[in-house]
N, C-alpha and C positions, 0 to 999 in steps of 0.2 A: 522237220525243223522245230526245235523247242520253242515254247511260248515264253516271251520275256516275263519275268516276275515283276510284281508291282514294285518291289523294293529296288528294282533296277532303274526305275524312273527317277532320275535325279531332280527333275523339276518338282515332282510330287514330294520328294524328300525335303527340298528347300522350303516348300510351302508349309510342310509339317513343322519344320524347325522354326519358321517365322511365327507360326501360331503358338508354338511352345514358348519362344522367347517373349512374345508380347504378353502371354498369360502370366509368366513369372514376374515380369515388370508390374503387371496389374495387381498381383497379390502382394508384392513386396514394397515397391516404392511409395505409392500413395498412402497405404496403411501405416508405413513406418513414419512418414512425415506427419500424418494426423495424430499418431500416438505420441510422438515427440512433442508436437505443438500443444496437444491437450495437457500433457504432463507439465510442460513449461508454464502454461497459463495457470494451472492449478497451484503450482509451487510459487511462482513469482508474480503472477498477474500482469506480466509484461505484454504490451501490444505487439512486440516483435514475434512472439510465439503465435499470436492470432494470425499473423501473415503466413507463418509456416503451415498452420491448419488450412488456411484458404488455398495455398499452393497445393497442398495434398488433395483437397477436394477437386480442384481444377484438373490435376493429373489423373485423379480417379475417373473423371468423366472422359478425358481425352484418351488415356490408355485403354479404358474400357471399350471405347468405340473402336479403337484400332484392333484390340483383341477380338472383339465380336466379328469384325470384318475378316480378319485372318482365319478365325475359327470356321466361318461359313465358307470362305473361299477354298480352304483345304478340303473340307468335306464334300463340297460340290464337285471339285476336281477329282477327288478320289472316287466318287460315285460314277463319274463319267469314264474315267480311265479303267476302272475295275471291270467294266462290261465291254471294253473295246479291245479287240485282239486282232493281230494280223490275219488277213483273209477271212475275217469273221463276217457273219451275216449283218447286213445293214438293218436298221429299224424297220424300214418299209418291207423287207423281205422275211421278217421274222414269222415263222409259221405258228398257227394257233395249236396245231396238233402234230406231234411226231410220235409215230407208232413204232415200238421196238419189234424185232422179229418174234414170231410165235414162240411161246415157252419162256421168254425172258421175264415177263411180269406175270407171275402166277403164284397161287398159294397165298399164304399169310406173310405180310412184310415182317422182316426181322427187326426193323427199327422204323419208327415214325416220329418225326419232329415237325413242328410248325415254326416257320421263320419268315420274316419279311423277305421278299424275293424281287430281284431286279434283273432285267436284261437290257440289251441295246435299245429296245423299244420303250424302256422306262420301267416304272414300278409296276409290279404285278399284284402287289398286296401280300397278305399273309397266306403262304402256301403250305400244303402238306408235302413233306419230302419223305418218300417211302423207299426203303432199301429192302430189296428182295434177294433171294439166293443168287440170281444171275444178273440183276439190273436195278435201275433206279427209276422212280416215277415222281414227277413234280407236277402237282395240280392242287386244286382247292377242295377236292373231295367229290363224292358222288352227286351232290346237288348242283355242282358247277363243273361239268365234264370238260369245258374248254375255258382257258387254255390247258393243255395237257401234254407233257413232254416225257417220253420214255427212252431210256438208253441202256444198252448192255454195258457192263463194266469195261469190256474191252474197247468200247468207244469213248471212254473218258480219258482225256489226254493228261490232265493233272488237276490236283486240288490244292489250294493254298489256305492255310489258317492264318489270318491276319490279326495281329494283336495291336490295337491302338491304345497307347498309353497317354494319359493326360496328367497335368499337375495335381488333379484331384485325387490321384492314386496315393499321394503322400498323406492325404487325410482319410485314407481308408476306403475310398471309392474304388470299385473294381475296374480293371481294364475292360475294353470292349473287344470281343472276339467276333470276327466275321469269317465266312467261308466263301472262297471264290472257286467255282467249278468250271472247267473248260472241257467242252466236248469236241470230238473230232469231225464227224460227218453227220449233220452240218456243223461247222465251226461256230460255237456259241459260248459266250461267257455268262455264267449265272453268278450273282452275288447274293448270298444269304445273310441277312442281318441288317441292322440299322446302325448308322454312325452318329445318331443324335442322342441326346440325354435321355435317361429314364428307361433304358432298354437292356441294361447290361446283365442282370442276374440270370434270368431264364435264358436269354440269348447265349450267354457264355456256356451254360451247361449244354444246350443243344448243339452249339458249334463244336464243342469237344467230342460229344457223342458221334456227331456226323463225321468229323475228320478221322476219328479212330476207327470207325466202322469201314470207311472207304479204304483206309490203309490195310485193313484185314483182307479186303478184296483186291489187293495189289494195285490200287490206283496210285500213281506217283504223287507223293504228298510233300509239300514244302511248308516251312514256317516263315512267316513274315513279321516284321516289327516296324511300327511307325510311332514316333513321338509327336504330339501335337498340342 
């Protein structure tokens, strides 16, 4: 049975659209009123334009609060839904170690990236994601042997590259790319990457490297898009 894609979740899409709409209002309406009011005061010295400026400042605070709430709500819901899959392991049953069959994880990894990692049990922190000739290993490195998860490529059900677009993209800020990886036995969803500010540049590069390499190993790959 195929795993539903994140973009199939209509509730998550609605939350993203609500966050996008409130952010557009935040950047357009208050600043437009403040600009018009300030120009009016400078040209005419009319008290009416001072009222326009005051309204703009009030809307700046109100819409900013709404946008912040929608921003956090979408991302919190995204983080929860991304690591929840049908018949997936519950947080309490998440093993600390999954060992791949002999010979799967051996030799030198073909690709190593470091990304924030999350499972149904919560955030794991920044992990090494190592791709070998026959499988993948997710851990924090030799000094932290647990948690450690290993899988053969044949045990990977699908991988999704999730592109989160924000209004800041119009000002040159990069989108945020995350990777969602779903394993078969046991059924686990991993999310690589962060949805918060200040993480895009290196994260996007690592996400593209990871998704492209997994495609080369014939892991079913999907592209997702969210606006928020």
